[in-house]
PDB file of N, H, CA, C and O in Angstrom:
ATOM      1  N   MET A   1     127.504 117.264 166.311  1.00  0.00           N
ATOM      2  CA  MET A   1     126.568 117.137 167.603  1.00  0.00           C
ATOM      3  C   MET A   1     126.783 115.855 167.956  1.00  0.00           C
ATOM      4  O   MET A   1     126.987 114.940 167.159  1.00  0.00           O
ATOM      5  N   ARG A   2     126.735 115.744 169.367  1.00  0.00           N
ATOM      6  H   ARG A   2     126.569 116.488 170.015  1.00  0.00           H
ATOM      7  CA  ARG A   2     126.769 114.545 170.075  1.00  0.00           C
ATOM      8  C   ARG A   2     125.490 113.817 170.162  1.00  0.00           C
ATOM      9  O   ARG A   2     124.728 114.143 171.072  1.00  0.00           O
ATOM     10  N   TYR A   3     125.137 112.858 169.332  1.00  0.00           N
ATOM     11  H   TYR A   3     125.756 112.593 168.593  1.00  0.00           H
ATOM     12  CA  TYR A   3     123.760 112.309 169.467  1.00  0.00           C
ATOM     13  C   TYR A   3     123.695 111.218 170.472  1.00  0.00           C
ATOM     14  O   TYR A   3     122.628 110.681 170.768  1.00  0.00           O
ATOM     15  N   GLU A   4     124.873 110.880 171.016  1.00  0.00           N
ATOM     16  H   GLU A   4     125.740 111.317 170.776  1.00  0.00           H
ATOM     17  CA  GLU A   4     124.866 109.963 172.166  1.00  0.00           C
ATOM     18  C   GLU A   4     124.280 110.686 173.382  1.00  0.00           C
ATOM     19  O   GLU A   4     123.469 110.138 174.129  1.00  0.00           O
ATOM     20  N   ILE A   5     124.708 111.903 173.548  1.00  0.00           N
ATOM     21  H   ILE A   5     125.367 112.349 172.942  1.00  0.00           H
ATOM     22  CA  ILE A   5     124.301 112.724 174.521  1.00  0.00           C
ATOM     23  C   ILE A   5     122.770 113.148 174.404  1.00  0.00           C
ATOM     24  O   ILE A   5     122.002 113.148 175.366  1.00  0.00           O
ATOM     25  N   MET A   6     122.440 113.491 173.178  1.00  0.00           N
ATOM     26  H   MET A   6     123.064 113.492 172.396  1.00  0.00           H
ATOM     27  CA  MET A   6     121.025 113.828 172.743  1.00  0.00           C
ATOM     28  C   MET A   6     120.080 112.769 173.127  1.00  0.00           C
ATOM     29  O   MET A   6     119.013 113.077 173.658  1.00  0.00           O
ATOM     30  N   PHE A   7     120.400 111.522 172.893  1.00  0.00           N
ATOM     31  H   PHE A   7     121.267 111.272 172.461  1.00  0.00           H
ATOM     32  CA  PHE A   7     119.516 110.462 173.044  1.00  0.00           C
ATOM     33  C   PHE A   7     119.841 109.703 174.363  1.00  0.00           C
ATOM     34  O   PHE A   7     119.410 108.555 174.470  1.00  0.00           O
ATOM     35  N   ARG A   8     120.547 110.235 175.347  1.00  0.00           N
ATOM     36  H   ARG A   8     120.897 111.167 175.260  1.00  0.00           H
ATOM     37  CA  ARG A   8     120.927 109.456 176.387  1.00  0.00           C
ATOM     38  C   ARG A   8     119.776 108.969 177.425  1.00  0.00           C
ATOM     39  O   ARG A   8     119.934 107.992 178.157  1.00  0.00           O
ATOM     40  N   HIS A   9     118.676 109.713 177.405  1.00  0.00           N
ATOM     41  H   HIS A   9     118.548 110.507 176.810  1.00  0.00           H
ATOM     42  CA  HIS A   9     117.626 109.484 178.372  1.00  0.00           C
ATOM     43  C   HIS A   9     116.510 108.496 177.719  1.00  0.00           C
ATOM     44  O   HIS A   9     115.477 108.190 178.314  1.00  0.00           O
ATOM     45  N   GLU A  10     116.863 108.026 176.381  1.00  0.00           N
ATOM     46  H   GLU A  10     117.703 108.275 175.898  1.00  0.00           H
ATOM     47  CA  GLU A  10     115.940 107.222 175.568  1.00  0.00           C
ATOM     48  C   GLU A  10     116.295 105.793 176.016  1.00  0.00           C
ATOM     49  O   GLU A  10     117.351 105.520 176.586  1.00  0.00           O
ATOM     50  N   PRO A  11     115.250 104.824 175.690  1.00  0.00           N
ATOM     51  CA  PRO A  11     115.508 103.369 175.942  1.00  0.00           C
ATOM     52  C   PRO A  11     116.583 102.988 174.891  1.00  0.00           C
ATOM     53  O   PRO A  11     116.913 103.692 173.936  1.00  0.00           O
ATOM     54  N   ASP A  12     117.130 101.642 175.242  1.00  0.00           N
ATOM     55  H   ASP A  12     116.861 101.070 176.017  1.00  0.00           H
ATOM     56  CA  ASP A  12     118.121 101.044 174.453  1.00  0.00           C
ATOM     57  C   ASP A  12     117.510 100.722 173.201  1.00  0.00           C
ATOM     58  O   ASP A  12     118.160 100.959 172.182  1.00  0.00           O
ATOM     59  N   VAL A  13     116.314 100.196 173.103  1.00  0.00           N
ATOM     60  H   VAL A  13     115.786 100.003 173.930  1.00  0.00           H
ATOM     61  CA  VAL A  13     115.707  99.832 171.855  1.00  0.00           C
ATOM     62  C   VAL A  13     114.422 100.652 171.798  1.00  0.00           C
ATOM     63  O   VAL A  13     113.878 101.099 172.808  1.00  0.00           O
ATOM     64  N   LEU A  14     114.010 100.806 170.665  1.00  0.00           N
ATOM     65  H   LEU A  14     114.452 100.443 169.845  1.00  0.00           H
ATOM     66  CA  LEU A  14     112.804 101.833 170.276  1.00  0.00           C
ATOM     67  C   LEU A  14     111.862 101.029 169.347  1.00  0.00           C
ATOM     68  O   LEU A  14     112.264 100.101 168.645  1.00  0.00           O
ATOM     69  N   THR A  15     110.663 101.428 169.392  1.00  0.00           N
ATOM     70  H   THR A  15     110.337 102.182 169.962  1.00  0.00           H
ATOM     71  CA  THR A  15     109.639 101.062 168.385  1.00  0.00           C
ATOM     72  C   THR A  15     109.771 101.881 167.294  1.00  0.00           C
ATOM     73  O   THR A  15     110.591 102.799 167.308  1.00  0.00           O
ATOM     74  N   VAL A  16     108.982 101.638 166.242  1.00  0.00           N
ATOM     75  H   VAL A  16     108.316 100.893 166.231  1.00  0.00           H
ATOM     76  CA  VAL A  16     109.101 102.451 165.166  1.00  0.00           C
ATOM     77  C   VAL A  16     108.343 103.830 165.456  1.00  0.00           C
ATOM     78  O   VAL A  16     108.860 104.902 165.142  1.00  0.00           O
ATOM     79  N   PRO A  17     107.113 103.748 166.061  1.00  0.00           N
ATOM     80  CA  PRO A  17     106.578 104.983 166.504  1.00  0.00           C
ATOM     81  C   PRO A  17     107.466 105.908 167.332  1.00  0.00           C
ATOM     82  O   PRO A  17     107.506 107.125 167.148  1.00  0.00           O
ATOM     83  N   GLU A  18     108.244 105.195 168.342  1.00  0.00           N
ATOM     84  H   GLU A  18     108.212 104.206 168.491  1.00  0.00           H
ATOM     85  CA  GLU A  18     109.199 106.007 169.137  1.00  0.00           C
ATOM     86  C   GLU A  18     110.273 106.590 168.394  1.00  0.00           C
ATOM     87  O   GLU A  18     110.612 107.749 168.633  1.00  0.00           O
ATOM     88  N   ALA A  19     110.817 105.936 167.554  1.00  0.00           N
ATOM     89  H   ALA A  19     110.541 104.995 167.360  1.00  0.00           H
ATOM     90  CA  ALA A  19     111.860 106.425 166.530  1.00  0.00           C
ATOM     91  C   ALA A  19     111.367 107.465 165.793  1.00  0.00           C
ATOM     92  O   ALA A  19     112.089 108.452 165.656  1.00  0.00           O
ATOM     93  N   ALA A  20     110.111 107.440 165.209  1.00  0.00           N
ATOM     94  H   ALA A  20     109.525 106.637 165.320  1.00  0.00           H
ATOM     95  CA  ALA A  20     109.591 108.360 164.298  1.00  0.00           C
ATOM     96  C   ALA A  20     109.360 109.806 165.153  1.00  0.00           C
ATOM     97  O   ALA A  20     109.538 110.911 164.642  1.00  0.00           O
ATOM     98  N   ARG A  21     108.971 109.606 166.420  1.00  0.00           N
ATOM     99  H   ARG A  21     108.827 108.707 166.836  1.00  0.00           H
ATOM    100  CA  ARG A  21     108.853 110.697 167.265  1.00  0.00           C
ATOM    101  C   ARG A  21     110.049 111.422 167.594  1.00  0.00           C
ATOM    102  O   ARG A  21     110.045 112.649 167.689  1.00  0.00           O
ATOM    103  N   LEU A  22     111.083 110.709 167.774  1.00  0.00           N
ATOM    104  H   LEU A  22     111.087 109.712 167.696  1.00  0.00           H
ATOM    105  CA  LEU A  22     112.518 111.349 168.071  1.00  0.00           C
ATOM    106  C   LEU A  22     112.989 112.019 166.859  1.00  0.00           C
ATOM    107  O   LEU A  22     113.571 113.101 166.931  1.00  0.00           O
ATOM    108  N   LEU A  23     112.737 111.356 165.620  1.00  0.00           N
ATOM    109  H   LEU A  23     112.264 110.477 165.562  1.00  0.00           H
ATOM    110  CA  LEU A  23     113.231 111.903 164.419  1.00  0.00           C
ATOM    111  C   LEU A  23     112.310 113.035 163.931  1.00  0.00           C
ATOM    112  O   LEU A  23     112.650 113.867 163.090  1.00  0.00           O
ATOM    113  N   ARG A  24     111.162 112.989 164.511  1.00  0.00           N
ATOM    114  H   ARG A  24     110.885 112.312 165.194  1.00  0.00           H
ATOM    115  CA  ARG A  24     110.084 114.075 164.175  1.00  0.00           C
ATOM    116  C   ARG A  24     109.728 113.862 162.681  1.00  0.00           C
ATOM    117  O   ARG A  24     109.676 114.791 161.875  1.00  0.00           O
ATOM    118  N   ILE A  25     109.504 112.646 162.397  1.00  0.00           N
ATOM    119  H   ILE A  25     109.546 111.891 163.051  1.00  0.00           H
ATOM    120  CA  ILE A  25     108.945 112.209 161.056  1.00  0.00           C
ATOM    121  C   ILE A  25     107.749 111.323 161.273  1.00  0.00           C
ATOM    122  O   ILE A  25     107.444 110.984 162.416  1.00  0.00           O
ATOM    123  N   GLY A  26     107.083 110.946 160.257  1.00  0.00           N
ATOM    124  H   GLY A  26     107.331 111.222 159.328  1.00  0.00           H
ATOM    125  CA  GLY A  26     105.888 110.018 160.427  1.00  0.00           C
ATOM    126  C   GLY A  26     106.313 108.566 160.498  1.00  0.00           C
ATOM    127  O   GLY A  26     107.427 108.249 160.079  1.00  0.00           O
ATOM    128  N   LYS A  27     105.522 107.706 160.983  1.00  0.00           N
ATOM    129  H   LYS A  27     104.618 107.963 161.323  1.00  0.00           H
ATOM    130  CA  LYS A  27     105.758 106.176 161.166  1.00  0.00           C
ATOM    131  C   LYS A  27     105.967 105.725 159.658  1.00  0.00           C
ATOM    132  O   LYS A  27     106.960 105.027 159.448  1.00  0.00           O
ATOM    133  N   ASN A  28     105.294 105.986 158.774  1.00  0.00           N
ATOM    134  H   ASN A  28     104.487 106.553 158.944  1.00  0.00           H
ATOM    135  CA  ASN A  28     105.383 105.454 157.293  1.00  0.00           C
ATOM    136  C   ASN A  28     106.732 105.885 156.847  1.00  0.00           C
ATOM    137  O   ASN A  28     107.420 105.008 156.326  1.00  0.00           O
ATOM    138  N   GLN A  29     107.235 107.069 156.955  1.00  0.00           N
ATOM    139  H   GLN A  29     106.676 107.782 157.379  1.00  0.00           H
ATOM    140  CA  GLN A  29     108.451 107.431 156.580  1.00  0.00           C
ATOM    141  C   GLN A  29     109.703 106.672 157.248  1.00  0.00           C
ATOM    142  O   GLN A  29     110.739 106.337 156.674  1.00  0.00           O
ATOM    143  N   THR A  30     109.379 106.494 158.523  1.00  0.00           N
ATOM    144  H   THR A  30     108.537 106.766 158.989  1.00  0.00           H
ATOM    145  CA  THR A  30     110.369 105.620 159.367  1.00  0.00           C
ATOM    146  C   THR A  30     110.419 104.204 158.887  1.00  0.00           C
ATOM    147  O   THR A  30     111.512 103.648 158.786  1.00  0.00           O
ATOM    148  N   TYR A  31     109.234 103.544 158.564  1.00  0.00           N
ATOM    149  H   TYR A  31     108.346 103.996 158.646  1.00  0.00           H
ATOM    150  CA  TYR A  31     109.394 102.235 157.995  1.00  0.00           C
ATOM    151  C   TYR A  31     110.024 102.196 156.585  1.00  0.00           C
ATOM    152  O   TYR A  31     110.712 101.225 156.268  1.00  0.00           O
ATOM    153  N   GLU A  32     109.820 103.185 155.755  1.00  0.00           N
ATOM    154  H   GLU A  32     109.261 103.973 156.013  1.00  0.00           H
ATOM    155  CA  GLU A  32     110.375 103.302 154.623  1.00  0.00           C
ATOM    156  C   GLU A  32     112.101 103.471 154.687  1.00  0.00           C
ATOM    157  O   GLU A  32     112.883 103.023 153.849  1.00  0.00           O
ATOM    158  N   LEU A  33     112.452 104.241 155.915  1.00  0.00           N
ATOM    159  H   LEU A  33     111.817 104.606 156.596  1.00  0.00           H
ATOM    160  CA  LEU A  33     113.914 104.301 155.977  1.00  0.00           C
ATOM    161  C   LEU A  33     114.484 102.881 156.390  1.00  0.00           C
ATOM    162  O   LEU A  33     115.596 102.560 155.971  1.00  0.00           O
ATOM    163  N   VAL A  34     113.779 102.044 157.177  1.00  0.00           N
ATOM    164  H   VAL A  34     112.876 102.305 157.517  1.00  0.00           H
ATOM    165  CA  VAL A  34     114.152 100.789 157.489  1.00  0.00           C
ATOM    166  C   VAL A  34     114.244  99.910 156.289  1.00  0.00           C
ATOM    167  O   VAL A  34     115.221  99.203 156.047  1.00  0.00           O
ATOM    168  N   LYS A  35     113.111  99.997 155.507  1.00  0.00           N
ATOM    169  H   LYS A  35     112.317 100.572 155.704  1.00  0.00           H
ATOM    170  CA  LYS A  35     113.068  99.263 154.182  1.00  0.00           C
ATOM    171  C   LYS A  35     114.207  99.514 153.288  1.00  0.00           C
ATOM    172  O   LYS A  35     114.800  98.610 152.698  1.00  0.00           O
ATOM    173  N   GLU A  36     114.515 100.837 153.195  1.00  0.00           N
ATOM    174  H   GLU A  36     114.034 101.571 153.674  1.00  0.00           H
ATOM    175  CA  GLU A  36     115.781 101.249 152.316  1.00  0.00           C
ATOM    176  C   GLU A  36     117.062 100.771 152.819  1.00  0.00           C
ATOM    177  O   GLU A  36     118.040 100.686 152.076  1.00  0.00           O
ATOM    178  N   GLY A  37     117.099 100.422 154.186  1.00  0.00           N
ATOM    179  H   GLY A  37     116.304 100.491 154.789  1.00  0.00           H
ATOM    180  CA  GLY A  37     118.377 100.069 154.864  1.00  0.00           C
ATOM    181  C   GLY A  37     119.121 101.120 155.377  1.00  0.00           C
ATOM    182  O   GLY A  37     120.254 100.969 155.833  1.00  0.00           O
ATOM    183  N   ARG A  38     118.399 102.419 155.312  1.00  0.00           N
ATOM    184  H   ARG A  38     117.478 102.541 154.942  1.00  0.00           H
ATOM    185  CA  ARG A  38     119.119 103.598 155.931  1.00  0.00           C
ATOM    186  C   ARG A  38     118.981 103.782 157.467  1.00  0.00           C
ATOM    187  O   ARG A  38     119.689 104.559 158.107  1.00  0.00           O
ATOM    188  N   LEU A  39     117.949 102.954 158.037  1.00  0.00           N
ATOM    189  H   LEU A  39     117.374 102.323 157.517  1.00  0.00           H
ATOM    190  CA  LEU A  39     117.899 102.951 159.346  1.00  0.00           C
ATOM    191  C   LEU A  39     117.872 101.455 159.807  1.00  0.00           C
ATOM    192  O   LEU A  39     117.006 100.689 159.387  1.00  0.00           O
ATOM    193  N   GLY A  40     118.788 101.087 160.632  1.00  0.00           N
ATOM    194  H   GLY A  40     119.491 101.709 160.973  1.00  0.00           H
ATOM    195  CA  GLY A  40     118.919  99.728 161.127  1.00  0.00           C
ATOM    196  C   GLY A  40     117.705  99.316 162.008  1.00  0.00           C
ATOM    197  O   GLY A  40     117.073 100.091 162.726  1.00  0.00           O
ATOM    198  N   ALA A  41     117.480  98.049 161.858  1.00  0.00           N
ATOM    199  H   ALA A  41     117.994  97.420 161.275  1.00  0.00           H
ATOM    200  CA  ALA A  41     116.281  97.596 162.747  1.00  0.00           C
ATOM    201  C   ALA A  41     116.399  96.087 162.832  1.00  0.00           C
ATOM    202  O   ALA A  41     117.088  95.459 162.028  1.00  0.00           O
ATOM    203  N   ILE A  42     115.691  95.489 163.856  1.00  0.00           N
ATOM    204  H   ILE A  42     115.131  95.999 164.509  1.00  0.00           H
ATOM    205  CA  ILE A  42     115.657  93.975 164.045  1.00  0.00           C
ATOM    206  C   ILE A  42     114.168  93.586 164.003  1.00  0.00           C
ATOM    207  O   ILE A  42     113.308  94.167 164.664  1.00  0.00           O
ATOM    208  N   ARG A  43     113.946  92.599 163.206  1.00  0.00           N
ATOM    209  H   ARG A  43     114.645  92.128 162.669  1.00  0.00           H
ATOM    210  CA  ARG A  43     112.561  92.156 163.187  1.00  0.00           C
ATOM    211  C   ARG A  43     112.340  90.968 164.238  1.00  0.00           C
ATOM    212  O   ARG A  43     113.096  89.998 164.295  1.00  0.00           O
ATOM    213  N   LEU A  44     111.372  91.122 164.953  1.00  0.00           N
ATOM    214  H   LEU A  44     110.758  91.909 164.907  1.00  0.00           H
ATOM    215  CA  LEU A  44     111.030  90.019 166.002  1.00  0.00           C
ATOM    216  C   LEU A  44     109.708  89.752 165.672  1.00  0.00           C
ATOM    217  O   LEU A  44     108.804  90.512 166.022  1.00  0.00           O
ATOM    218  N   GLY A  45     109.499  88.666 164.983  1.00  0.00           N
ATOM    219  H   GLY A  45     110.233  88.049 164.699  1.00  0.00           H
ATOM    220  CA  GLY A  45     108.159  88.325 164.443  1.00  0.00           C
ATOM    221  C   GLY A  45     107.716  89.362 163.371  1.00  0.00           C
ATOM    222  O   GLY A  45     108.316  89.627 162.330  1.00  0.00           O
ATOM    223  N   LYS A  46     106.579  89.888 163.813  1.00  0.00           N
ATOM    224  H   LYS A  46     106.091  89.674 164.659  1.00  0.00           H
ATOM    225  CA  LYS A  46     105.951  90.975 162.994  1.00  0.00           C
ATOM    226  C   LYS A  46     106.355  92.410 163.377  1.00  0.00           C
ATOM    227  O   LYS A  46     106.094  93.388 162.677  1.00  0.00           O
ATOM    228  N   LYS A  47     107.043  92.453 164.601  1.00  0.00           N
ATOM    229  H   LYS A  47     107.254  91.658 165.169  1.00  0.00           H
ATOM    230  CA  LYS A  47     107.453  93.813 165.219  1.00  0.00           C
ATOM    231  C   LYS A  47     108.895  94.068 164.656  1.00  0.00           C
ATOM    232  O   LYS A  47     109.721  93.182 164.436  1.00  0.00           O
ATOM    233  N   LEU A  48     109.063  95.341 164.469  1.00  0.00           N
ATOM    234  H   LEU A  48     108.393  96.061 164.649  1.00  0.00           H
ATOM    235  CA  LEU A  48     110.390  95.936 164.241  1.00  0.00           C
ATOM    236  C   LEU A  48     110.750  96.650 165.402  1.00  0.00           C
ATOM    237  O   LEU A  48     109.975  97.406 165.986  1.00  0.00           O
ATOM    238  N   ILE A  49     112.147  96.379 165.820  1.00  0.00           N
ATOM    239  H   ILE A  49     112.777  95.764 165.345  1.00  0.00           H
ATOM    240  CA  ILE A  49     112.645  97.365 166.990  1.00  0.00           C
ATOM    241  C   ILE A  49     113.888  97.983 166.336  1.00  0.00           C
ATOM    242  O   ILE A  49     114.550  97.452 165.444  1.00  0.00           O
ATOM    243  N   ILE A  50     114.126  99.229 166.927  1.00  0.00           N
ATOM    244  H   ILE A  50     113.588  99.661 167.652  1.00  0.00           H
ATOM    245  CA  ILE A  50     115.258  99.945 166.417  1.00  0.00           C
ATOM    246  C   ILE A  50     116.351 100.186 167.588  1.00  0.00           C
ATOM    247  O   ILE A  50     116.100 100.998 168.479  1.00  0.00           O
ATOM    248  N   PRO A  51     117.454  99.533 167.570  1.00  0.00           N
ATOM    249  CA  PRO A  51     118.364  99.752 168.523  1.00  0.00           C
ATOM    250  C   PRO A  51     118.869 101.228 168.533  1.00  0.00           C
ATOM    251  O   PRO A  51     119.112 101.854 167.501  1.00  0.00           O
ATOM    252  N   LYS A  52     119.009 101.742 169.839  1.00  0.00           N
ATOM    253  H   LYS A  52     118.812 101.233 170.677  1.00  0.00           H
ATOM    254  CA  LYS A  52     119.500 103.181 169.922  1.00  0.00           C
ATOM    255  C   LYS A  52     120.792 103.431 169.054  1.00  0.00           C
ATOM    256  O   LYS A  52     120.807 104.454 168.369  1.00  0.00           O
ATOM    257  N   PRO A  53     121.859 102.598 169.024  1.00  0.00           N
ATOM    258  CA  PRO A  53     123.018 102.748 168.223  1.00  0.00           C
ATOM    259  C   PRO A  53     122.508 103.099 166.752  1.00  0.00           C
ATOM    260  O   PRO A  53     122.961 104.102 166.199  1.00  0.00           O
ATOM    261  N   ALA A  54     121.644 102.349 166.158  1.00  0.00           N
ATOM    262  H   ALA A  54     121.276 101.535 166.607  1.00  0.00           H
ATOM    263  CA  ALA A  54     121.165 102.415 164.833  1.00  0.00           C
ATOM    264  C   ALA A  54     120.585 103.798 164.494  1.00  0.00           C
ATOM    265  O   ALA A  54     120.814 104.349 163.417  1.00  0.00           O
ATOM    266  N   LEU A  55     119.763 104.373 165.537  1.00  0.00           N
ATOM    267  H   LEU A  55     119.577 103.925 166.411  1.00  0.00           H
ATOM    268  CA  LEU A  55     119.309 105.641 165.581  1.00  0.00           C
ATOM    269  C   LEU A  55     120.399 106.722 165.365  1.00  0.00           C
ATOM    270  O   LEU A  55     120.322 107.620 164.527  1.00  0.00           O
ATOM    271  N   ILE A  56     121.421 106.521 166.226  1.00  0.00           N
ATOM    272  H   ILE A  56     121.484 105.791 166.907  1.00  0.00           H
ATOM    273  CA  ILE A  56     122.525 107.463 166.385  1.00  0.00           C
ATOM    274  C   ILE A  56     123.230 107.318 165.097  1.00  0.00           C
ATOM    275  O   ILE A  56     123.536 108.384 164.563  1.00  0.00           O
ATOM    276  N   ASP A  57     123.570 106.184 164.454  1.00  0.00           N
ATOM    277  H   ASP A  57     123.322 105.318 164.888  1.00  0.00           H
ATOM    278  CA  ASP A  57     124.198 106.047 163.183  1.00  0.00           C
ATOM    279  C   ASP A  57     123.655 106.641 162.150  1.00  0.00           C
ATOM    280  O   ASP A  57     124.334 107.310 161.371  1.00  0.00           O
ATOM    281  N   PHE A  58     122.220 106.451 162.000  1.00  0.00           N
ATOM    282  H   PHE A  58     121.668 105.908 162.632  1.00  0.00           H
ATOM    283  CA  PHE A  58     121.348 107.279 161.162  1.00  0.00           C
ATOM    284  C   PHE A  58     121.619 108.673 161.115  1.00  0.00           C
ATOM    285  O   PHE A  58     121.965 109.231 160.074  1.00  0.00           O
ATOM    286  N   CYS A  59     121.463 109.303 162.288  1.00  0.00           N
ATOM    287  H   CYS A  59     121.182 108.850 163.133  1.00  0.00           H
ATOM    288  CA  CYS A  59     121.773 110.705 162.397  1.00  0.00           C
ATOM    289  C   CYS A  59     123.000 111.260 161.952  1.00  0.00           C
ATOM    290  O   CYS A  59     123.118 112.296 161.298  1.00  0.00           O
ATOM    291  N   GLN A  60     124.018 110.419 162.392  1.00  0.00           N
ATOM    292  H   GLN A  60     123.923 109.577 162.923  1.00  0.00           H
ATOM    293  CA  GLN A  60     125.404 110.778 161.998  1.00  0.00           C
ATOM    294  C   GLN A  60     125.675 110.696 160.660  1.00  0.00           C
ATOM    295  O   GLN A  60     126.425 111.530 160.151  1.00  0.00           O
ATOM    296  N   ASN A  61     125.091 109.660 159.890  1.00  0.00           N
ATOM    297  H   ASN A  61     124.482 108.982 160.303  1.00  0.00           H
ATOM    298  CA  ASN A  61     125.313 109.446 158.479  1.00  0.00           C
ATOM    299  C   ASN A  61     124.394 110.375 157.592  1.00  0.00           C
ATOM    300  O   ASN A  61     124.818 110.734 156.493  1.00  0.00           O
ATOM    301  N   GLU A  62     123.191 110.763 158.020  1.00  0.00           N
ATOM    302  H   GLU A  62     122.847 110.471 158.912  1.00  0.00           H
ATOM    303  CA  GLU A  62     122.335 111.575 157.303  1.00  0.00           C
ATOM    304  C   GLU A  62     122.852 112.984 157.500  1.00  0.00           C
ATOM    305  O   GLU A  62     122.537 113.774 156.610  1.00  0.00           O
ATOM    306  N   GLN A  63     123.560 113.432 158.460  1.00  0.00           N
ATOM    307  H   GLN A  63     123.817 112.790 159.183  1.00  0.00           H
ATOM    308  CA  GLN A  63     124.010 114.812 158.707  1.00  0.00           C
ATOM    309  C   GLN A  63     124.721 115.217 157.311  1.00  0.00           C
ATOM    310  O   GLN A  63     124.534 116.363 156.900  1.00  0.00           O
ATOM    311  N   SER A  64     125.437 114.430 156.650  1.00  0.00           N
ATOM    312  H   SER A  64     125.589 113.500 156.984  1.00  0.00           H
ATOM    313  CA  SER A  64     126.166 114.786 155.467  1.00  0.00           C
ATOM    314  C   SER A  64     125.215 115.226 154.260  1.00  0.00           C
ATOM    315  O   SER A  64     125.599 115.934 153.329  1.00  0.00           O
ATOM    316  N   ASN A  65     123.893 114.701 154.405  1.00  0.00           N
ATOM    317  H   ASN A  65     123.582 114.126 155.162  1.00  0.00           H
ATOM    318  CA  ASN A  65     122.968 115.152 153.511  1.00  0.00           C
ATOM    319  C   ASN A  65     121.976 116.345 153.731  1.00  0.00           C
ATOM    320  O   ASN A  65     121.051 116.628 152.970  1.00  0.00           O
ATOM    321  N   LEU A  66     122.278 116.945 154.786  1.00  0.00           N
ATOM    322  H   LEU A  66     123.030 116.715 155.405  1.00  0.00           H
ATOM    323  CA  LEU A  66     121.550 118.157 155.243  1.00  0.00           C
ATOM    324  C   LEU A  66     121.730 119.174 154.166  1.00  0.00           C
ATOM    325  O   LEU A  66     122.755 119.299 153.495  1.00  0.00           O
ATOM    326  N   SER A  67     120.677 119.869 154.062  1.00  0.00           N
ATOM    327  H   SER A  67     119.845 119.767 154.607  1.00  0.00           H
ATOM    328  CA  SER A  67     120.752 121.161 153.108  1.00  0.00           C
ATOM    329  C   SER A  67     119.941 122.266 153.754  1.00  0.00           C
ATOM    330  O   SER A  67     119.018 122.008 154.526  1.00  0.00           O
ATOM    331  N   VAL A  68     120.260 123.369 153.463  1.00  0.00           N
ATOM    332  H   VAL A  68     121.010 123.579 152.836  1.00  0.00           H
ATOM    333  CA  VAL A  68     119.497 124.541 153.903  1.00  0.00           C
ATOM    334  C   VAL A  68     118.528 124.914 152.956  1.00  0.00           C
ATOM    335  O   VAL A  68     118.806 125.065 151.766  1.00  0.00           O
ATOM    336  N   VAL A  69     117.213 125.095 153.507  1.00  0.00           N
ATOM    337  H   VAL A  69     116.987 124.972 154.473  1.00  0.00           H
ATOM    338  CA  VAL A  69     116.225 125.382 152.573  1.00  0.00           C
ATOM    339  C   VAL A  69     116.071 126.970 152.588  1.00  0.00           C
ATOM    340  O   VAL A  69     116.025 127.564 153.665  1.00  0.00           O
ATOM    341  N   PRO A  70     115.999 127.597 151.457  1.00  0.00           N
ATOM    342  CA  PRO A  70     115.812 129.069 151.489  1.00  0.00           C
ATOM    343  C   PRO A  70     114.492 129.596 151.962  1.00  0.00           C
ATOM    344  O   PRO A  70     113.482 128.944 151.698  1.00  0.00           O
ATOM    345  N   LYS A  71     114.405 130.704 152.631  1.00  0.00           N
ATOM    346  H   LYS A  71     115.226 131.234 152.845  1.00  0.00           H
ATOM    347  CA  LYS A  71     112.999 131.140 152.964  1.00  0.00           C
ATOM    348  C   LYS A  71     112.220 131.740 151.800  1.00  0.00           C
ATOM    349  O   LYS A  71     111.063 132.127 151.966  1.00  0.00           O
TER     350      LYS A  71
END
């Protein structure tokens, strides 16, 4: 999947809530991904911003961890 195309209309940098919305996960889980180093972020004072390329990298890297959950 071409994540660059999927996120093409999104801003170049995202807040944690914006990234969480795009990933369809909660803010706390998004902060945890940043803390674990799985999702790249930049700290500006107390605020974290997530560059769009970091979000794309995360999606591409995590694709190998996808699993199908049986019904």
